[in-house]
Residue frames relative to the residue before (quaternion, step in Angstrom):
aa qw qx qy qz dx dy dz
M 1.0000 0.0000 0.0000 0.0000 0.00 0.00 0.00
V 0.4092 -0.7219 0.5054 0.2366 3.56 -0.86 0.96
Q 0.2005 -0.7694 0.5982 0.0998 3.55 -0.93 0.97
T 0.1179 -0.7870 0.6036 0.0496 3.57 -0.90 0.95
I 0.0197 0.7919 -0.6092 0.0376 3.57 -0.85 0.99
Q 0.5157 -0.6258 0.4911 0.3183 3.53 -1.26 0.42
A 0.6047 -0.6056 0.3812 0.3497 3.55 -1.01 0.84
Q 0.6753 0.5110 -0.3124 0.4304 3.59 0.96 -0.79
D 0.6760 0.4890 -0.2878 0.4702 3.58 1.28 -0.28
I 0.5514 0.6328 -0.4002 0.3679 3.60 1.20 -0.25
T 0.3082 -0.7490 0.5608 0.1717 3.58 -1.18 0.60
L 0.6448 -0.5029 0.3965 0.4172 3.56 -1.27 0.29
E 0.6193 0.5507 -0.3430 0.4422 3.58 1.03 -0.75
E 0.6661 0.4922 -0.3027 0.4716 3.59 0.96 -0.82
L 0.6232 0.5228 -0.3401 0.4718 3.59 1.07 -0.65
Q 0.6444 0.5132 -0.3173 0.4697 3.58 1.03 -0.75
E 0.7032 0.4820 -0.2693 0.4478 3.57 0.87 -0.96
N 0.7848 0.3748 -0.1772 0.4607 3.59 0.87 -0.93
F 0.8019 0.2552 -0.1220 0.5263 3.59 1.09 -0.64
G 0.4878 -0.7080 0.4056 0.3101 3.59 1.28 0.09
L 0.3528 0.7633 -0.4803 0.2495 3.59 1.23 0.26
Q 0.0668 -0.8083 0.5850 -0.0039 3.56 -0.94 0.96
L 0.3882 -0.6752 0.5776 0.2445 3.54 -1.16 0.73
T 0.2665 -0.7763 0.5485 0.1596 3.59 -0.70 1.03
T 0.3109 -0.7428 0.5649 0.1802 3.56 -1.13 0.70
D 0.4206 0.6996 -0.4651 0.3426 3.58 1.30 0.17
S 0.3516 -0.7778 0.4851 0.1899 3.58 -0.43 1.21
Q 0.6664 0.5006 -0.3009 0.4635 3.60 1.23 -0.35
F 0.4844 0.7012 -0.4233 0.3075 3.60 1.23 -0.22
F 0.8145 0.1286 -0.0331 0.5648 3.58 0.90 -0.89
R 0.1221 0.8074 -0.5599 0.1402 3.55 -0.02 1.35
E 0.4807 0.7292 -0.4064 0.2684 3.58 1.26 -0.30
W 0.6737 0.5001 -0.3073 0.4490 3.59 1.14 -0.47
Q 0.8000 0.2826 -0.1512 0.5072 3.60 1.22 -0.15
D 0.7146 0.4188 -0.2639 0.4942 3.65 1.13 -0.38
N 0.8634 0.0945 -0.0774 0.4894 3.54 -1.20 0.72
L 0.2270 0.7951 -0.5274 0.1952 3.56 0.94 0.88
P 0.5151 -0.6465 0.4584 0.3266 3.60 -1.02 0.71
S 0.4983 -0.6338 0.5004 0.3156 3.56 -1.17 0.59
L 0.3510 -0.7263 0.5528 0.2091 3.55 -1.13 0.68
T 0.4712 -0.6601 0.5053 0.2947 3.54 -1.12 0.67
D 0.6508 -0.5001 0.3875 0.4198 3.56 -1.26 0.29
E 0.6311 0.5365 -0.3309 0.4521 3.57 1.04 -0.74
E 0.6476 0.5063 -0.3149 0.4744 3.59 0.99 -0.80
K 0.6429 0.5177 -0.3237 0.4625 3.58 0.99 -0.78
R 0.6433 0.5059 -0.3240 0.4746 3.58 1.00 -0.76
S 0.6269 0.5327 -0.3320 0.4616 3.58 1.04 -0.74
L 0.6539 0.5038 -0.3103 0.4714 3.58 1.01 -0.78
E 0.6138 0.5320 -0.3472 0.4688 3.58 1.07 -0.68
R 0.6209 0.5285 -0.3315 0.4747 3.56 1.08 -0.70
V 0.6293 0.5234 -0.3290 0.4709 3.59 0.99 -0.81
R 0.6589 0.5039 -0.3061 0.4671 3.59 0.92 -0.91
S 0.6491 0.5224 -0.3139 0.4552 3.57 0.96 -0.88
N 0.6479 0.5088 -0.3114 0.4737 3.58 0.97 -0.85
Y 0.6298 0.5455 -0.3240 0.4482 3.56 1.01 -0.86
F 0.7070 0.4592 -0.2766 0.4613 3.58 0.72 -1.04
N 0.6211 0.5492 -0.3413 0.4428 3.58 1.02 -0.73
L 0.7145 0.4542 -0.2561 0.4664 3.58 0.97 -0.85
V 0.7100 0.4645 -0.2883 0.4440 3.61 0.80 -0.93
N 0.5931 0.5606 -0.3732 0.4413 3.59 1.17 -0.34
R 0.6904 0.4549 -0.2695 0.4938 3.58 1.28 -0.25
R 0.7865 -0.1321 0.1428 0.5862 3.58 0.91 -0.93
P 0.6373 -0.5184 0.3826 0.4227 3.63 -1.19 0.37
L 0.3781 -0.7148 0.5449 0.2216 3.55 -1.05 0.82
L 0.1938 -0.8127 0.5434 0.0818 3.57 -0.39 1.25
E 0.7955 -0.3821 0.1929 0.4290 3.54 -1.35 0.22
E 0.6938 0.4665 -0.2988 0.4601 3.60 0.78 -0.94
G 0.6239 0.5328 -0.3334 0.4645 3.56 1.11 -0.63
V 0.6144 0.5422 -0.3358 0.4645 3.56 1.06 -0.77
K 0.6640 0.5071 -0.3058 0.4566 3.57 0.91 -0.92
L 0.7111 0.4786 -0.2595 0.4450 3.55 0.89 -0.96
V 0.7792 0.3861 -0.1820 0.4590 3.57 0.77 -1.07
I 0.7901 0.3140 -0.1436 0.5065 3.60 0.95 -0.87
L 0.7526 0.4516 -0.2461 0.4113 3.56 0.57 -1.17
A 0.6818 0.5091 -0.3075 0.4260 3.59 0.74 -1.01
P 0.6713 0.4766 -0.3264 0.4645 3.66 0.83 -0.79
L 0.6451 0.5211 -0.3293 0.4514 3.61 1.00 -0.76
L 0.6642 0.4940 -0.3094 0.4680 3.59 0.90 -0.87
D 0.6317 0.5293 -0.3271 0.4624 3.57 1.06 -0.76
L 0.6895 0.4777 -0.2824 0.4654 3.59 0.84 -0.97
A 0.6701 0.4934 -0.2932 0.4707 3.59 1.12 -0.66
G 0.5279 -0.6745 0.3859 0.3429 3.59 1.25 -0.15
F 0.4515 0.7315 -0.4277 0.2797 3.59 1.24 0.17
F 0.6156 0.5136 -0.3668 0.4720 3.59 1.25 0.05
Q 0.6550 0.4755 -0.2932 0.5088 3.57 1.34 0.08
P 0.6184 -0.5190 0.4155 0.4190 3.62 -1.21 0.41
P 0.5836 -0.1330 -0.7966 -0.0848 1.57 -2.18 1.27
F 0.4966 0.6693 -0.4281 0.3496 3.61 1.22 0.24
S 0.0337 -0.7595 0.6454 0.0744 3.53 -1.33 0.27
I 0.3619 -0.7450 0.5318 0.1764 3.54 -1.18 0.65
T 0.0364 -0.7594 0.6493 0.0223 3.55 -1.04 0.87
T 0.1399 -0.8055 0.5718 0.0676 3.60 -0.88 0.88
E 0.8572 0.1409 -0.1066 0.4838 3.53 -1.29 0.56
T 0.2587 0.7739 -0.5247 0.2423 3.56 0.69 1.15
S 0.3873 -0.7229 0.5259 0.2257 3.58 -0.92 0.92
V 0.0667 -0.7866 0.6138 0.0048 3.55 -1.08 0.81
E 0.0161 -0.7793 0.6264 0.0034 3.56 -1.11 0.75
I 0.0214 0.7893 -0.6115 0.0510 3.56 -0.93 0.92
S 0.1116 -0.7887 0.6017 0.0591 3.58 -1.08 0.74
D 0.5301 -0.6119 0.4719 0.3491 3.56 -1.22 0.47
E 0.7394 -0.4432 0.2727 0.4273 3.57 -1.31 0.23
D 0.7268 0.4147 -0.2396 0.4924 3.59 1.03 -0.74
H 0.3858 -0.7485 0.4533 0.2923 3.58 1.34 -0.04
D 0.3833 0.7147 -0.4914 0.3176 3.56 1.12 0.71
L 0.7745 0.2290 -0.1175 0.5779 3.57 1.23 -0.47
I 0.0686 -0.7737 0.6296 0.0167 3.56 -0.88 0.99
V 0.1294 -0.7839 0.6054 0.0472 3.55 -0.86 1.02
R 0.0536 -0.8038 0.5925 -0.0083 3.56 -0.79 1.05
G 0.1743 0.7891 -0.5780 0.1134 3.53 -1.13 0.61
R 0.3534 -0.6975 0.5763 0.2378 3.51 -1.39 -0.02
I 0.3267 -0.7439 0.5578 0.1692 3.54 -1.00 0.92
D 0.5080 -0.6655 0.4540 0.3048 3.56 -0.91 0.93
V 0.7854 -0.1192 0.1302 0.5933 3.58 0.68 -1.11
L 0.0952 -0.7788 0.6178 0.0524 3.57 -1.00 0.85
V 0.1865 -0.7399 0.6332 0.1296 3.54 -1.05 0.78
L 0.0583 -0.8143 0.5775 -0.0100 3.56 -0.60 1.17
Q 0.0670 -0.7734 0.6285 0.0498 3.51 -1.18 0.59
Q 0.8281 -0.1710 0.0757 0.5285 3.55 -0.50 1.22
R 0.7148 -0.4742 0.2208 0.4642 3.54 0.86 1.12
F 0.5778 0.5513 -0.3950 0.4541 3.58 1.20 0.36
W 0.3466 -0.7557 0.5196 0.1973 3.57 -0.63 1.17
I 0.1370 -0.8398 0.5237 0.0411 3.55 -0.64 1.07
L 0.8323 0.0249 0.0334 0.5527 3.57 0.64 -1.06
V 0.1568 -0.7268 0.6588 0.1149 3.50 -1.19 0.68
I 0.1547 -0.8009 0.5745 0.0671 3.56 -0.69 1.04
E 0.0560 -0.7864 0.6151 0.0085 3.56 -0.79 1.02
S 0.1145 -0.7971 0.5914 0.0408 3.59 -0.60 1.12
K 0.0062 -0.8001 0.5982 -0.0442 3.56 -0.69 1.12
R 0.6619 -0.4684 0.3742 0.4499 3.58 -1.23 0.22
T 0.5668 -0.6344 0.4043 0.3359 3.57 -1.00 0.82
K 0.6501 0.5247 -0.3385 0.4330 3.61 1.07 -0.50
F 0.6176 0.5364 -0.3494 0.4569 3.61 1.23 -0.23
D 0.5559 -0.5736 0.4810 0.3614 3.57 -1.19 0.60
V 0.4936 -0.6895 0.4417 0.2930 3.57 -0.78 1.02
T 0.6461 0.5356 -0.3319 0.4307 3.61 1.08 -0.63
A 0.4506 0.6712 -0.4659 0.3598 3.61 1.23 -0.01
A 0.6630 0.5021 -0.2975 0.4689 3.58 1.21 -0.49
L 0.4558 0.7366 -0.4291 0.2560 3.61 1.22 -0.27
P 0.6809 0.4766 -0.3362 0.4430 3.68 0.68 -0.88
Q 0.6496 0.5192 -0.3194 0.4545 3.58 0.95 -0.85
A 0.6540 0.5065 -0.3151 0.4652 3.59 0.93 -0.85
L 0.6492 0.5276 -0.3192 0.4453 3.59 0.98 -0.82
V 0.5734 0.5714 -0.3767 0.4502 3.60 1.12 -0.60
Y 0.6972 0.4684 -0.2740 0.4685 3.56 0.83 -1.00
M 0.6475 0.5211 -0.3203 0.4546 3.57 1.02 -0.77
L 0.6294 0.5254 -0.3298 0.4680 3.59 1.02 -0.78
K 0.6497 0.5354 -0.3157 0.4376 3.55 0.97 -0.85
N 0.8183 0.3143 -0.1175 0.4667 3.57 0.86 -0.96
S 0.5156 0.6491 -0.4304 0.3574 3.60 1.20 -0.04
Q 0.2406 -0.7455 0.6071 0.1332 3.53 -1.28 0.55
N 0.6137 -0.5560 0.4054 0.3872 3.57 -1.14 0.63
N 0.8516 0.1351 -0.1416 0.4862 3.54 -1.06 0.92
R 0.6784 0.3980 -0.3127 0.5325 3.61 1.23 0.24
P 0.3378 -0.7677 0.5028 0.2090 3.60 -0.50 1.09
T 0.2111 -0.7278 0.6363 0.1446 3.51 -1.28 0.53
F 0.1996 -0.7975 0.5628 0.0858 3.55 -0.95 0.88
A 0.1334 -0.7656 0.6227 0.0913 3.55 -1.23 0.56
F 0.1677 -0.7561 0.6270 0.0839 3.51 -1.23 0.62
L 0.0808 -0.8134 0.5760 -0.0001 3.58 -0.45 1.23
L 0.0940 0.8006 -0.5888 0.0591 3.57 -0.96 0.78
N 0.1799 -0.7605 0.6111 0.1263 3.50 -1.25 0.54
G 0.6705 -0.4644 0.2880 0.5018 3.55 1.29 0.23
R 0.7595 0.3198 -0.1712 0.5399 3.55 0.96 -0.87
E 0.8100 0.1659 -0.0484 0.5603 3.58 0.97 -0.89
F 0.1917 -0.7734 0.6008 0.0640 3.52 -1.28 0.61
V 0.0248 -0.7838 0.6205 -0.0042 3.58 -1.01 0.85
F 0.2289 -0.7487 0.6090 0.1276 3.56 -1.03 0.89
V 0.1151 -0.7873 0.6049 0.0318 3.56 -1.08 0.81
K 0.1011 -0.7728 0.6235 0.0616 3.56 -1.12 0.72
L 0.0492 -0.7845 0.6181 0.0077 3.57 -0.97 0.90
Q 0.0648 -0.7790 0.6234 0.0161 3.55 -1.03 0.86
K 0.2815 -0.7545 0.5704 0.1619 3.55 -0.81 1.03
A 0.1216 0.7423 -0.6513 0.0999 3.54 -1.02 0.89
D 0.7753 -0.1952 0.1866 0.5710 3.59 -1.01 -0.73
V 0.7537 0.1039 -0.0563 0.6465 3.52 1.18 -0.78
P 0.3708 -0.7308 0.5153 0.2510 3.64 -0.62 0.99
I 0.0789 -0.8036 0.5899 0.0079 3.56 -0.86 0.99
Y 0.0678 -0.7930 0.6046 0.0335 3.54 -1.21 0.53
S 0.0582 -0.7534 0.6512 0.0703 3.51 -1.37 0.26
R 0.1718 -0.7890 0.5802 0.1062 3.57 -1.21 0.35
S 0.5308 -0.5999 0.4930 0.3395 3.52 -1.29 0.38
Y 0.5263 -0.5327 0.4999 0.4352 3.53 -1.28 -0.05
A 0.6185 -0.5687 0.3886 0.3781 3.58 -1.21 0.37
L 0.2131 -0.7457 0.6222 0.1068 3.54 -0.84 1.07
S 0.2372 -0.8136 0.5236 0.0875 3.57 -0.97 0.85
I 0.4691 -0.6632 0.5117 0.2798 3.55 -1.04 0.82
E 0.6517 0.5353 -0.3044 0.4427 3.57 1.22 -0.47
K 0.6510 0.4727 -0.3171 0.5023 3.59 1.29 -0.12
E 0.5498 -0.6504 0.4186 0.3153 3.53 -0.90 0.96
N 0.8556 0.1624 -0.1686 0.4617 3.54 -1.05 0.96
E 0.5555 0.6234 -0.4205 0.3550 3.64 1.10 -0.22
L 0.5993 0.5361 -0.3752 0.4611 3.60 1.10 -0.49
E 0.5933 0.5497 -0.3578 0.4666 3.58 1.16 -0.58
Q 0.6486 0.5012 -0.3228 0.4733 3.59 1.00 -0.77
V 0.6019 0.5591 -0.3545 0.4465 3.59 1.05 -0.72
L 0.6904 0.4702 -0.2860 0.4696 3.58 0.82 -0.97
A 0.6527 0.5123 -0.3203 0.4571 3.58 0.92 -0.86
A 0.6513 0.5065 -0.3147 0.4693 3.59 1.02 -0.78
L 0.6175 0.5341 -0.3418 0.4655 3.59 1.02 -0.74
K 0.6575 0.4997 -0.3071 0.4730 3.57 0.95 -0.87
N 0.6578 0.5233 -0.3118 0.4429 3.57 0.93 -0.90
I 0.6630 0.4918 -0.3002 0.4780 3.58 0.94 -0.88
G 0.6306 0.5325 -0.3312 0.4573 3.58 1.03 -0.73
N 0.6654 0.4946 -0.2993 0.4723 3.57 0.93 -0.90
L 0.6425 0.5258 -0.3220 0.4550 3.57 0.98 -0.84
S 0.6703 0.5024 -0.3093 0.4501 3.56 0.87 -0.90
Y 0.6123 0.5419 -0.3477 0.4588 3.58 1.10 -0.66
Q 0.6628 0.5061 -0.3004 0.4629 3.58 1.01 -0.82
L 0.6748 0.5191 -0.2928 0.4352 3.59 1.11 -0.65
T 0.6068 0.5771 -0.3708 0.4014 3.60 1.17 -0.36
């Protein structure tokens, strides 16, 4: 009997059992979020300070919910990273379905925001309440990455809850493997700068891979 579950309800254990996904311990597998990052201009740094200021102003009054995260945090970051300009394009609220090899399990879900470049899936954005652990979105993001990844071409994800940010890399091979960054925080000095630089680096890399 075929079992159908929603992507937001799947666990890492179920992804391992049904799709063979493995977390790699190779420290060299995912360096794109921290090595050879582009320098930011003074104007970009000032823009990030504005984002931080807006964040603190809002969270000091009430919890920042998903739509607030998209408006206050995500949109400025995507703009500064260049994802609103060619060769990138933005798609929102896209349905995704993936099944295991035996078609005994079907996973369905919707992606908040997708950044595509010439039909190559690059980033999956998951916006969650700021009070939730940002890694709660990891299994759901991995579902979408498994669906859209290609052999020998890495797929990247960017998870955020407004306060914290995590980058993920997945590579399909005989066994699909993934790794993630540690959580970067908007509340820590200079970490938002690293987030933007990593977004730019991943964007440039994906352009070279097409």
